NUZA-98981 format. One line per field, with one value per atom (N, C-alpha, C, CB): residue in one letter; atom name; x, y, z; residue number from 1. Coordinates in nm, 3 decimals. Glycine has a CB too. Example, Ala and Ser with C-alpha at 12.3 -4.5 7.8 and 13.67 -1.06 7.14 Angstrom:
resn: a / a / a / a / s / s / s / s
name: N / CA / C / CB / N / CA / C / CB
xx: 1.319 / 1.230 / 1.320 / 1.131 / 1.285 / 1.367 / 1.290 / 1.408
yy: -0.569 / -0.450 / -0.330 / -0.447 / -0.225 / -0.106 / 0.003 / -0.060
zz: 0.780 / 0.780 / 0.780 / 0.905 / 0.708 / 0.714 / 0.787 / 0.572
resi: 1 / 1 / 1 / 1 / 2 / 2 / 2 / 2
This chain:
resn: x / x / x / x / x / x / x / x / x / x / x / x / x / x / x / x / x / x / x / x / x / x / x / x / x / x / x / x / x / x / x / x / x / x / x / x / x / x / x / x / x / x / x / x / x / x / x / x / x / x / x / x / x / x / x / x / x / x / x / x / x / x / x / x / x / x / x / x / x / x / x / x / x / x / x / x / x / x / x / x / x / x / x / x / x / x / x / x / x / x / x / x / x / x / x / x / x / x / x / x / x / x / x / x / x / x / x / x / x / x / x / x / x / x / x / x / x / x / x / x / x / x / x / x / x / x / x / x / x / x / x / x / x / x / x / x / x / x / x / x / x / x / x / x / x / x / x / x / x / x / x / x / x / x / x / x / x / x / x / x / x / x / x / x / x / x / x / x / x / x / x / x / x / x / x / x / x / x / x / x / x / x / x / x / x / x / x / x / x / x / x / x / x / x / x / x / x / x / x / x / x / x / x / x / x / x / x / x / x / x / x / x / x / x / x / x / x / x / x / x / x / x / x / x / x / x / x / x / x / x / x / x / x / x / x / x / x / x / x / x / x / x / x / x / x / x / x / x / x / x / x / x / x / x / x / x / x / x / x / x / x / x / x / x / x / x / x / x / x / x / x / x / x / x / x / x / x / x / x / x / x / x / x / x / x / x / x / x / x / x / x / x / x / x / x / x / x / x / x / x / x / x / x / x / x / x / x / x / x / x / x / x / x / x / x / x / x / x / x / x / x / x / x / x / x / x / x / x / x / x / x / x / x / x / x / x / x / x / x / x / x / x / x / x / x / x / x / x / x / x / x / x / x / x / x / x / x / x / x / x / x / x / x / x / x / x / x / x / x / x / x / x / x / x / x / x / x / x / x / x / x / x / x / x / x / x / x / x / x / x / x / x / x / x / x / x / x / x / x / x / x / x / x / x / x / x / x / x / x / x / x / x / x / x / x / x / x / x / x / x / x / x / x / x / x / x / x / x / x / x / x / x / x / x / x / x / x / x / x / x / x / x / x / x / x / x / x / x / x / x / x / x / x / x / x / x / x / x / x / x / x / x / x / x / x / x / x / x / x / x / x / x / x / x / x / x
name: N / CA / C / CB / N / CA / C / CB / N / CA / C / CB / N / CA / C / CB / N / CA / C / CB / N / CA / C / CB / N / CA / C / CB / N / CA / C / CB / N / CA / C / CB / N / CA / C / CB / N / CA / C / CB / N / CA / C / CB / N / CA / C / CB / N / CA / C / CB / N / CA / C / CB / N / CA / C / CB / N / CA / C / CB / N / CA / C / CB / N / CA / C / CB / N / CA / C / CB / N / CA / C / CB / N / CA / C / CB / N / CA / C / CB / N / CA / C / CB / N / CA / C / CB / N / CA / C / CB / N / CA / C / CB / N / CA / C / CB / N / CA / C / CB / N / CA / C / CB / N / CA / C / CB / N / CA / C / CB / N / CA / C / CB / N / CA / C / CB / N / CA / C / CB / N / CA / C / CB / N / CA / C / CB / N / CA / C / CB / N / CA / C / CB / N / CA / C / CB / N / CA / C / CB / N / CA / C / CB / N / CA / C / CB / N / CA / C / CB / N / CA / C / CB / N / CA / C / CB / N / CA / C / CB / N / CA / C / CB / N / CA / C / CB / N / CA / C / CB / N / CA / C / CB / N / CA / C / CB / N / CA / C / CB / N / CA / C / CB / N / CA / C / CB / N / CA / C / CB / N / CA / C / CB / N / CA / C / CB / N / CA / C / CB / N / CA / C / CB / N / CA / C / CB / N / CA / C / CB / N / CA / C / CB / N / CA / C / CB / N / CA / C / CB / N / CA / C / CB / N / CA / C / CB / N / CA / C / CB / N / CA / C / CB / N / CA / C / CB / N / CA / C / CB / N / CA / C / CB / N / CA / C / CB / N / CA / C / CB / N / CA / C / CB / N / CA / C / CB / N / CA / C / CB / N / CA / C / CB / N / CA / C / CB / N / CA / C / CB / N / CA / C / CB / N / CA / C / CB / N / CA / C / CB / N / CA / C / CB / N / CA / C / CB / N / CA / C / CB / N / CA / C / CB / N / CA / C / CB / N / CA / C / CB / N / CA / C / CB / N / CA / C / CB / N / CA / C / CB / N / CA / C / CB / N / CA / C / CB / N / CA / C / CB / N / CA / C / CB / N / CA / C / CB / N / CA / C / CB / N / CA / C / CB / N / CA / C / CB / N / CA / C / CB / N / CA / C / CB / N / CA / C / CB / N / CA / C / CB / N / CA / C / CB / N / CA / C / CB / N / CA / C / CB / N / CA / C / CB / N / CA / C / CB / N / CA / C / CB / N / CA / C / CB / N / CA / C / CB / N / CA / C / CB / N / CA / C / CB / N / CA / C / CB / N / CA / C / CB / N / CA / C / CB / N / CA / C / CB / N / CA / C / CB
xx: 0.079 / 0.017 / 0.084 / -0.058 / 0.057 / 0.157 / 0.016 / 0.197 / 0.110 / 0.025 / 0.052 / 0.007 / -0.020 / 0.005 / 0.114 / -0.127 / 0.116 / 0.201 / 0.353 / 0.156 / 0.424 / 0.566 / 0.590 / 0.591 / 0.444 / 0.467 / 0.540 / 0.554 / 0.584 / 0.610 / 0.517 / 0.663 / 0.624 / 0.526 / 0.519 / 0.551 / 0.400 / 0.370 / 0.324 / 0.268 / 0.374 / 0.373 / 0.229 / 0.546 / 0.070 / 0.028 / -0.030 / -0.015 / 0.010 / -0.035 / -0.145 / 0.082 / -0.171 / -0.295 / -0.219 / -0.410 / -0.276 / -0.170 / -0.175 / -0.192 / -0.051 / -0.065 / 0.024 / -0.174 / 0.014 / 0.057 / 0.193 / -0.004 / 0.290 / 0.397 / 0.406 / 0.446 / 0.501 / 0.530 / 0.638 / 0.431 / 0.689 / 0.811 / 0.810 / 0.959 / 0.906 / 0.918 / 1.042 / 0.944 / 1.049 / 1.178 / 1.177 / 1.304 / 1.143 / 1.140 / 1.151 / 1.019 / 1.071 / 1.089 / 1.180 / 0.998 / 1.257 / 1.427 / 1.534 / 1.458 / 1.523 / 1.610 / 1.708 / 1.515 / 1.839 / 1.935 / 1.945 / 2.096 / 1.929 / 1.983 / 2.108 / 1.881 / 2.166 / 2.361 / 2.415 / 2.450 / 2.348 / 2.402 / 2.410 / 2.382 / 2.521 / 2.483 / 2.432 / 2.602 / 2.468 / 2.383 / 2.264 / 2.443 / 2.180 / 2.051 / 2.032 / 1.923 / 2.047 / 1.994 / 1.889 / 2.013 / 1.862 / 1.720 / 1.716 / 1.654 / 1.650 / 1.600 / 1.499 / 1.578 / 1.433 / 1.362 / 1.223 / 1.448 / 1.238 / 1.215 / 1.207 / 1.235 / 1.094 / 1.090 / 1.233 / 0.926 / 1.214 / 1.323 / 1.455 / 1.318 / 1.491 / 1.628 / 1.667 / 1.633 / 1.577 / 1.573 / 1.589 / 1.452 / 1.558 / 1.540 / 1.708 / 1.428 / 1.776 / 1.882 / 1.982 / 1.886 / 1.933 / 2.062 / 2.047 / 2.055 / 1.921 / 1.887 / 1.972 / 1.765 / 1.989 / 2.018 / 2.200 / 1.935 / 2.227 / 2.379 / 2.386 / 2.420 / 2.305 / 2.322 / 2.298 / 2.408 / 2.259 / 2.225 / 2.131 / 2.237 / 2.122 / 1.999 / 1.982 / 1.978 / 1.803 / 1.773 / 1.601 / 1.839 / 1.584 / 1.410 / 1.371 / 1.361 / 1.274 / 1.233 / 1.106 / 1.220 / 1.161 / 1.028 / 0.920 / 1.069 / 0.821 / 0.680 / 0.620 / 0.556 / 0.671 / 0.607 / 0.698 / 0.573 / 0.664 / 0.784 / 0.784 / 0.795 / 0.758 / 0.794 / 0.840 / 0.708 / 1.002 / 1.009 / 1.067 / 1.160 / 0.989 / 1.040 / 0.954 / 1.000 / 0.841 / 0.754 / 0.790 / 0.621 / 0.869 / 0.961 / 1.060 / 1.057 / 1.138 / 1.261 / 1.253 / 1.334 / 1.173 / 1.174 / 1.158 / 1.014 / 1.086 / 1.063 / 1.193 / 0.932 / 1.257 / 1.361 / 1.501 / 1.378 / 1.491 / 1.620 / 1.573 / 1.634 / 1.474 / 1.427 / 1.532 / 1.209 / 1.558 / 1.596 / 1.735 / 1.615 / 1.791 / 1.951 / 2.059 / 1.970 / 2.030 / 2.133 / 2.204 / 2.053 / 2.291 / 2.312 / 2.268 / 2.447 / 2.209 / 2.105 / 2.198 / 1.944 / 2.160 / 2.256 / 2.151 / 2.331 / 2.127 / 2.021 / 2.061 / 1.935 / 2.036 / 2.071 / 1.944 / 2.153 / 1.980 / 1.840 / 1.890 / 1.788 / 1.809 / 1.834 / 1.912 / 1.733 / 1.919 / 2.011 / 1.919 / 2.085 / 1.799 / 1.757 / 1.709 / 1.679 / 1.601 / 1.567 / 1.552 / 1.404 / 1.447 / 1.391 / 1.521 / 1.248 / 1.620 / 1.716 / 1.809 / 1.783 / 1.860 / 1.942 / 1.830 / 1.993 / 1.742 / 1.629 / 1.627 / 1.517 / 1.668 / 1.694 / 1.782 / 1.721 / 1.860 / 1.993 / 1.987 / 2.111 / 1.951 / 1.934 / 1.811 / 1.873 / 1.718 / 1.623 / 1.722 / 1.436 / 1.841 / 1.868 / 1.995 / 1.931 / 2.070 / 2.159 / 2.321 / 2.121 / 2.308 / 2.426 / 2.387 / 2.541 / 2.474 / 2.456 / 2.491 / 2.359 / 2.443 / 2.528 / 2.364 / 2.733 / 2.399 / 2.305 / 2.379 / 2.240 / 2.288 / 2.346 / 2.288 / 2.316 / 2.402 / 2.414 / 2.266 / 2.598 / 2.264 / 2.149 / 2.106 / 2.233 / 1.996 / 1.877 / 1.965 / 1.746 / 1.952 / 2.046 / 1.988 / 2.027 / 1.910 / 1.846 / 1.883 / 1.646 / 1.972 / 2.055 / 2.166 / 2.072 / 2.207 / 2.353 / 2.347 / 2.481 / 2.479 / 2.437 / 2.484 / 2.486 / 2.469 / 2.540 / 2.690 / 2.494 / 2.754 / 2.907 / 2.902 / 2.978 / 2.879 / 2.841 / 2.804 / 2.769 / 2.695 / 2.639 / 2.765 / 2.504 / 2.793 / 2.900 / 2.998 / 3.000 / 3.054 / 3.208 / 3.150 / 3.302 / 3.026 / 2.993 / 3.004 / 2.858 / 2.913 / 2.945 / 3.074 / 2.900 / 3.165 / 3.267 / 3.376 / 3.255 / 3.334 / 3.405 / 3.320 / 3.404 / 3.224 / 3.161 / 3.179 / 3.008 / 3.219 / 3.316 / 3.215 / 3.411 / 3.094 / 3.001 / 2.983 / 2.925 / 3.128 / 3.146 / 3.224 / 3.178
yy: -0.111 / -0.024 / 0.111 / -0.055 / 0.205 / 0.323 / 0.440 / 0.381 / 0.604 / 0.685 / 0.801 / 0.685 / 0.865 / 1.017 / 1.103 / 1.111 / 1.107 / 1.218 / 1.149 / 1.272 / 1.182 / 1.079 / 0.993 / 1.000 / 0.930 / 0.829 / 0.691 / 0.896 / 0.673 / 0.548 / 0.431 / 0.567 / 0.320 / 0.224 / 0.120 / 0.165 / 0.042 / 0.016 / -0.124 / 0.115 / -0.200 / -0.344 / -0.358 / -0.436 / -0.383 / -0.425 / -0.554 / -0.359 / -0.628 / -0.797 / -0.777 / -0.879 / -0.886 / -0.906 / -0.931 / -1.063 / -0.916 / -0.942 / -1.076 / -0.844 / -1.129 / -1.262 / -1.299 / -1.313 / -1.244 / -1.331 / -1.331 / -1.315 / -1.442 / -1.450 / -1.414 / -1.585 / -1.333 / -1.265 / -1.176 / -1.194 / -1.258 / -1.204 / -1.248 / -1.296 / -1.184 / -1.179 / -1.255 / -0.994 / -1.357 / -1.390 / -1.515 / -1.301 / -1.572 / -1.723 / -1.795 / -1.767 / -1.736 / -1.871 / -1.866 / -1.889 / -1.770 / -1.748 / -1.760 / -1.615 / -1.866 / -1.878 / -2.013 / -1.908 / -2.010 / -2.129 / -2.179 / -2.097 / -2.299 / -2.348 / -2.432 / -2.426 / -2.378 / -2.415 / -2.335 / -2.394 / -2.185 / -2.102 / -2.071 / -2.034 / -2.030 / -2.061 / -1.948 / -2.118 / -1.819 / -1.678 / -1.685 / -1.512 / -1.579 / -1.568 / -1.385 / -1.717 / -1.305 / -1.168 / -1.144 / -1.077 / -1.047 / -1.026 / -0.887 / -1.116 / -0.875 / -0.668 / -0.632 / -0.600 / -0.502 / -0.433 / -0.416 / -0.331 / -0.440 / -0.436 / -0.475 / -0.402 / -0.510 / -0.574 / -0.519 / -0.561 / -0.405 / -0.340 / -0.376 / -0.144 / -0.367 / -0.407 / -0.540 / -0.381 / -0.646 / -0.774 / -0.808 / -0.822 / -0.739 / -0.742 / -0.726 / -0.630 / -0.603 / -0.514 / -0.663 / -0.370 / -0.729 / -0.834 / -0.942 / -0.924 / -0.952 / -1.079 / -1.069 / -1.108 / -0.938 / -0.880 / -0.878 / -0.748 / -0.905 / -0.952 / -1.059 / -0.939 / -1.190 / -1.317 / -1.389 / -1.331 / -1.309 / -1.354 / -1.388 / -1.287 / -1.459 / -1.503 / -1.419 / -1.628 / -1.376 / -1.256 / -1.251 / -1.144 / -1.178 / -1.196 / -1.094 / -1.300 / -1.008 / -0.922 / -0.929 / -0.852 / -0.892 / -0.930 / -0.764 / -1.025 / -0.851 / -0.767 / -0.733 / -0.866 / -0.656 / -0.605 / -0.508 / -0.711 / -0.394 / -0.352 / -0.402 / -0.212 / -0.496 / -0.598 / -0.716 / -0.624 / -0.761 / -0.902 / -0.959 / -0.922 / -0.967 / -1.059 / -1.165 / -0.985 / -1.161 / -1.257 / -1.373 / -1.195 / -1.332 / -1.401 / -1.484 / -1.275 / -1.453 / -1.456 / -1.615 / -1.373 / -1.711 / -1.848 / -1.888 / -1.900 / -1.879 / -1.936 / -1.918 / -1.880 / -1.775 / -1.771 / -1.870 / -1.636 / -1.872 / -1.945 / -2.109 / -1.900 / -2.131 / -2.287 / -2.283 / -2.317 / -2.235 / -2.173 / -2.250 / -1.986 / -2.333 / -2.395 / -2.295 / -2.501 / -2.196 / -2.072 / -1.942 / -1.992 / -1.934 / -1.832 / -1.690 / -1.830 / -1.641 / -1.506 / -1.418 / -1.490 / -1.269 / -1.166 / -1.043 / -1.181 / -1.026 / -0.899 / -0.741 / -0.886 / -0.682 / -0.563 / -0.448 / -0.590 / -0.377 / -0.276 / -0.161 / -0.245 / -0.049 / 0.077 / 0.171 / 0.106 / 0.270 / 0.351 / 0.375 / 0.482 / 0.322 / 0.363 / 0.232 / 0.455 / 0.245 / 0.184 / 0.028 / 0.261 / 0.030 / -0.067 / -0.156 / -0.005 / -0.072 / -0.121 / -0.204 / -0.007 / -0.164 / -0.243 / -0.344 / -0.127 / -0.370 / -0.456 / -0.537 / -0.409 / -0.582 / -0.649 / -0.740 / -0.580 / -0.654 / -0.719 / -0.803 / -0.607 / -0.759 / -0.866 / -0.988 / -0.766 / -0.976 / -1.093 / -1.167 / -1.053 / -1.106 / -1.229 / -1.298 / -1.162 / -1.210 / -1.239 / -1.227 / -1.334 / -1.164 / -1.089 / -0.971 / -1.202 / -0.876 / -0.777 / -0.638 / -0.788 / -0.557 / -0.428 / -0.317 / -0.397 / -0.217 / -0.104 / -0.018 / 0.010 / -0.030 / 0.081 / 0.223 / 0.024 / 0.291 / 0.434 / 0.444 / 0.503 / 0.368 / 0.412 / 0.248 / 0.486 / 0.275 / 0.223 / 0.137 / 0.325 / -0.021 / -0.114 / -0.109 / -0.306 / -0.049 / -0.047 / 0.103 / -0.068 / 0.172 / 0.288 / 0.289 / 0.365 / 0.127 / 0.154 / 0.078 / 0.089 / 0.086 / 0.018 / -0.153 / 0.091 / -0.250 / -0.347 / -0.395 / -0.404 / -0.359 / -0.320 / -0.255 / -0.223 / -0.133 / -0.091 / -0.157 / -0.034 / -0.231 / -0.330 / -0.430 / -0.405 / -0.458 / -0.624 / -0.581 / -0.683 / -0.421 / -0.369 / -0.337 / -0.214 / -0.311 / -0.275 / -0.398 / -0.214 / -0.501 / -0.652 / -0.689 / -0.749 / -0.703 / -0.687 / -0.664 / -0.617 / -0.491 / -0.408 / -0.456 / -0.227 / -0.527 / -0.541 / -0.705 / -0.483 / -0.749 / -0.889 / -1.007 / -0.912 / -0.995 / -1.049 / -1.110 / -0.968 / -1.146 / -1.226 / -1.339 / -1.163
zz: -0.006 / 0.000 / 0.015 / 0.079 / -0.087 / -0.104 / 0.014 / -0.341 / 0.028 / 0.063 / 0.017 / 0.177 / -0.067 / -0.139 / -0.082 / -0.127 / 0.061 / 0.106 / 0.095 / 0.271 / 0.046 / 0.028 / -0.057 / 0.122 / -0.108 / -0.205 / -0.145 / -0.318 / 0.025 / 0.068 / 0.091 / 0.164 / 0.120 / 0.091 / 0.198 / -0.039 / 0.232 / 0.366 / 0.359 / 0.429 / 0.441 / 0.422 / 0.533 / 0.471 / 0.526 / 0.601 / 0.627 / 0.612 / 0.742 / 0.812 / 0.890 / 0.923 / 0.904 / 1.038 / 1.175 / 1.013 / 1.250 / 1.370 / 1.431 / 1.488 / 1.430 / 1.432 / 1.363 / 1.398 / 1.177 / 1.087 / 1.065 / 0.979 / 1.031 / 1.030 / 0.851 / 1.103 / 0.876 / 0.737 / 0.699 / 0.705 / 0.589 / 0.539 / 0.334 / 0.653 / 0.309 / 0.111 / 0.094 / 0.016 / -0.004 / -0.063 / -0.007 / -0.033 / 0.043 / 0.046 / -0.081 / 0.107 / -0.121 / -0.250 / -0.313 / -0.361 / -0.317 / -0.367 / -0.283 / -0.416 / -0.214 / -0.104 / -0.170 / 0.056 / -0.175 / -0.274 / -0.153 / -0.374 / -0.096 / 0.029 / 0.012 / 0.101 / -0.087 / -0.105 / -0.037 / -0.255 / -0.025 / 0.066 / 0.195 / 0.042 / 0.248 / 0.392 / 0.488 / 0.457 / 0.423 / 0.499 / 0.442 / 0.471 / 0.543 / 0.487 / 0.554 / 0.555 / 0.492 / 0.545 / 0.565 / 0.488 / 0.661 / 0.681 / 0.713 / 0.790 / 0.650 / 0.617 / 0.651 / 0.470 / 0.662 / 0.687 / 0.564 / 0.720 / 0.462 / 0.341 / 0.219 / 0.334 / 0.128 / 0.037 / -0.111 / 0.012 / -0.088 / -0.221 / -0.161 / -0.256 / -0.032 / 0.032 / 0.020 / 0.171 / 0.022 / 0.003 / -0.150 / 0.063 / -0.239 / -0.357 / -0.401 / -0.402 / -0.365 / -0.372 / -0.356 / -0.241 / -0.221 / -0.200 / -0.322 / -0.033 / -0.375 / -0.447 / -0.518 / -0.510 / -0.603 / -0.698 / -0.695 / -0.692 / -0.612 / -0.553 / -0.571 / -0.415 / -0.608 / -0.549 / -0.433 / -0.554 / -0.351 / -0.200 / -0.162 / -0.117 / -0.028 / 0.009 / 0.089 / 0.050 / 0.117 / 0.166 / 0.182 / 0.066 / 0.311 / 0.350 / 0.397 / 0.453 / 0.343 / 0.403 / 0.517 / 0.310 / 0.630 / 0.685 / 0.708 / 0.858 / 0.693 / 0.662 / 0.805 / 0.566 / 0.872 / 0.991 / 1.043 / 1.093 / 1.124 / 1.213 / 1.340 / 1.230 / 1.392 / 1.489 / 1.463 / 1.554 / 1.392 / 1.322 / 1.511 / 1.135 / 1.603 / 1.761 / 1.727 / 1.947 / 1.650 / 1.655 / 1.546 / 1.639 / 1.477 / 1.344 / 1.426 / 1.230 / 1.584 / 1.585 / 1.585 / 1.700 / 1.646 / 1.700 / 1.505 / 1.849 / 1.450 / 1.341 / 1.230 / 1.299 / 1.235 / 1.174 / 1.223 / 1.177 / 1.312 / 1.388 / 1.359 / 1.591 / 1.284 / 1.249 / 1.102 / 1.215 / 1.054 / 0.911 / 0.885 / 0.910 / 0.825 / 0.817 / 0.794 / 0.694 / 0.789 / 0.770 / 0.891 / 0.666 / 0.854 / 0.951 / 0.920 / 0.980 / 1.022 / 0.993 / 1.038 / 1.078 / 0.949 / 0.918 / 0.941 / 0.756 / 1.038 / 1.010 / 0.979 / 1.138 / 0.892 / 0.856 / 0.832 / 0.736 / 0.963 / 0.995 / 0.939 / 1.166 / 0.922 / 0.940 / 1.053 / 0.934 / 1.053 / 1.150 / 1.236 / 1.101 / 1.313 / 1.387 / 1.483 / 1.334 / 1.580 / 1.715 / 1.634 / 1.810 / 1.543 / 1.500 / 1.388 / 1.434 / 1.339 / 1.272 / 1.380 / 1.193 / 1.470 / 1.600 / 1.642 / 1.751 / 1.653 / 1.672 / 1.595 / 1.672 / 1.480 / 1.365 / 1.360 / 1.282 / 1.406 / 1.427 / 1.558 / 1.436 / 1.667 / 1.792 / 1.744 / 1.955 / 1.656 / 1.653 / 1.534 / 1.606 / 1.477 / 1.365 / 1.464 / 1.168 / 1.573 / 1.630 / 1.596 / 1.647 / 1.461 / 1.423 / 1.302 / 1.367 / 1.252 / 1.195 / 1.230 / 1.178 / 1.104 / 1.149 / 1.096 / 1.026 / 1.149 / 1.063 / 0.953 / 1.170 / 0.885 / 0.766 / 0.757 / 0.618 / 0.700 / 0.700 / 0.585 / 0.638 / 0.493 / 0.359 / 0.367 / 0.157 / 0.290 / 0.262 / 0.161 / 0.213 / 0.176 / 0.077 / -0.111 / 0.152 / -0.071 / -0.236 / -0.299 / -0.240 / -0.208 / -0.258 / -0.301 / -0.188 / -0.286 / -0.328 / -0.471 / -0.212 / -0.538 / -0.629 / -0.607 / -0.754 / -0.702 / -0.665 / -0.658 / -0.713 / -0.687 / -0.667 / -0.544 / -0.782 / -0.475 / -0.366 / -0.251 / -0.389 / -0.275 / -0.188 / -0.160 / -0.258 / -0.244 / -0.243 / -0.147 / -0.417 / -0.168 / -0.089 / 0.041 / -0.162 / 0.071 / 0.198 / 0.287 / 0.200 / 0.234 / 0.282 / 0.301 / 0.194 / 0.212 / 0.227 / 0.366 / 0.157 / 0.359 / 0.488 / 0.592 / 0.484 / 0.599 / 0.715 / 0.744 / 0.705 / 0.667 / 0.669 / 0.653 / 0.826 / 0.590 / 0.546 / 0.393 / 0.578 / 0.351 / 0.247 / 0.237 / 0.169
resi: 1 / 1 / 1 / 1 / 2 / 2 / 2 / 2 / 3 / 3 / 3 / 3 / 4 / 4 / 4 / 4 / 5 / 5 / 5 / 5 / 6 / 6 / 6 / 6 / 7 / 7 / 7 / 7 / 8 / 8 / 8 / 8 / 9 / 9 / 9 / 9 / 10 / 10 / 10 / 10 / 11 / 11 / 11 / 11 / 12 / 12 / 12 / 12 / 13 / 13 / 13 / 13 / 14 / 14 / 14 / 14 / 15 / 15 / 15 / 15 / 16 / 16 / 16 / 16 / 17 / 17 / 17 / 17 / 18 / 18 / 18 / 18 / 19 / 19 / 19 / 19 / 20 / 20 / 20 / 20 / 21 / 21 / 21 / 21 / 22 / 22 / 22 / 22 / 23 / 23 / 23 / 23 / 24 / 24 / 24 / 24 / 25 / 25 / 25 / 25 / 26 / 26 / 26 / 26 / 27 / 27 / 27 / 27 / 28 / 28 / 28 / 28 / 29 / 29 / 29 / 29 / 30 / 30 / 30 / 30 / 31 / 31 / 31 / 31 / 32 / 32 / 32 / 32 / 33 / 33 / 33 / 33 / 34 / 34 / 34 / 34 / 35 / 35 / 35 / 35 / 36 / 36 / 36 / 36 / 37 / 37 / 37 / 37 / 38 / 38 / 38 / 38 / 39 / 39 / 39 / 39 / 40 / 40 / 40 / 40 / 41 / 41 / 41 / 41 / 42 / 42 / 42 / 42 / 43 / 43 / 43 / 43 / 44 / 44 / 44 / 44 / 45 / 45 / 45 / 45 / 46 / 46 / 46 / 46 / 47 / 47 / 47 / 47 / 48 / 48 / 48 / 48 / 49 / 49 / 49 / 49 / 50 / 50 / 50 / 50 / 51 / 51 / 51 / 51 / 52 / 52 / 52 / 52 / 53 / 53 / 53 / 53 / 54 / 54 / 54 / 54 / 55 / 55 / 55 / 55 / 56 / 56 / 56 / 56 / 57 / 57 / 57 / 57 / 58 / 58 / 58 / 58 / 59 / 59 / 59 / 59 / 60 / 60 / 60 / 60 / 61 / 61 / 61 / 61 / 62 / 62 / 62 / 62 / 63 / 63 / 63 / 63 / 64 / 64 / 64 / 64 / 65 / 65 / 65 / 65 / 66 / 66 / 66 / 66 / 67 / 67 / 67 / 67 / 68 / 68 / 68 / 68 / 69 / 69 / 69 / 69 / 70 / 70 / 70 / 70 / 71 / 71 / 71 / 71 / 72 / 72 / 72 / 72 / 73 / 73 / 73 / 73 / 74 / 74 / 74 / 74 / 75 / 75 / 75 / 75 / 76 / 76 / 76 / 76 / 77 / 77 / 77 / 77 / 78 / 78 / 78 / 78 / 79 / 79 / 79 / 79 / 80 / 80 / 80 / 80 / 81 / 81 / 81 / 81 / 82 / 82 / 82 / 82 / 83 / 83 / 83 / 83 / 84 / 84 / 84 / 84 / 85 / 85 / 85 / 85 / 86 / 86 / 86 / 86 / 87 / 87 / 87 / 87 / 88 / 88 / 88 / 88 / 89 / 89 / 89 / 89 / 90 / 90 / 90 / 90 / 91 / 91 / 91 / 91 / 92 / 92 / 92 / 92 / 93 / 93 / 93 / 93 / 94 / 94 / 94 / 94 / 95 / 95 / 95 / 95 / 96 / 96 / 96 / 96 / 97 / 97 / 97 / 97 / 98 / 98 / 98 / 98 / 99 / 99 / 99 / 99 / 100 / 100 / 100 / 100 / 101 / 101 / 101 / 101 / 102 / 102 / 102 / 102 / 103 / 103 / 103 / 103 / 104 / 104 / 104 / 104 / 105 / 105 / 105 / 105 / 106 / 106 / 106 / 106 / 107 / 107 / 107 / 107 / 108 / 108 / 108 / 108 / 109 / 109 / 109 / 109 / 110 / 110 / 110 / 110 / 111 / 111 / 111 / 111 / 112 / 112 / 112 / 112 / 113 / 113 / 113 / 113 / 114 / 114 / 114 / 114 / 115 / 115 / 115 / 115 / 116 / 116 / 116 / 116 / 117 / 117 / 117 / 117 / 118 / 118 / 118 / 118 / 119 / 119 / 119 / 119
């Protein structure tokens, strides 16, 4: 859903629903799974050939136990705010990005992940 002022994109899910985007694209041969706050950020990671899921709620805490059943090393990449710090805690490791991942070129995103030690 988009709102006219600012054209921001919001996902609305019913209370208690476990919702994420990108699960159909996961490659079981890859050990890392990046957990991010939005579809466009997950898509940017997909463009680099990485596994990524977008958490489709403003509180991924209810997804934590489910995420940790997946056979991947979880890496949370959050925005530079309280919700972004929470994303790291849910995943168990990761970092906060100064910019939205979908604002980086593919090469810049690869370099960011190398610089953070996630390659």
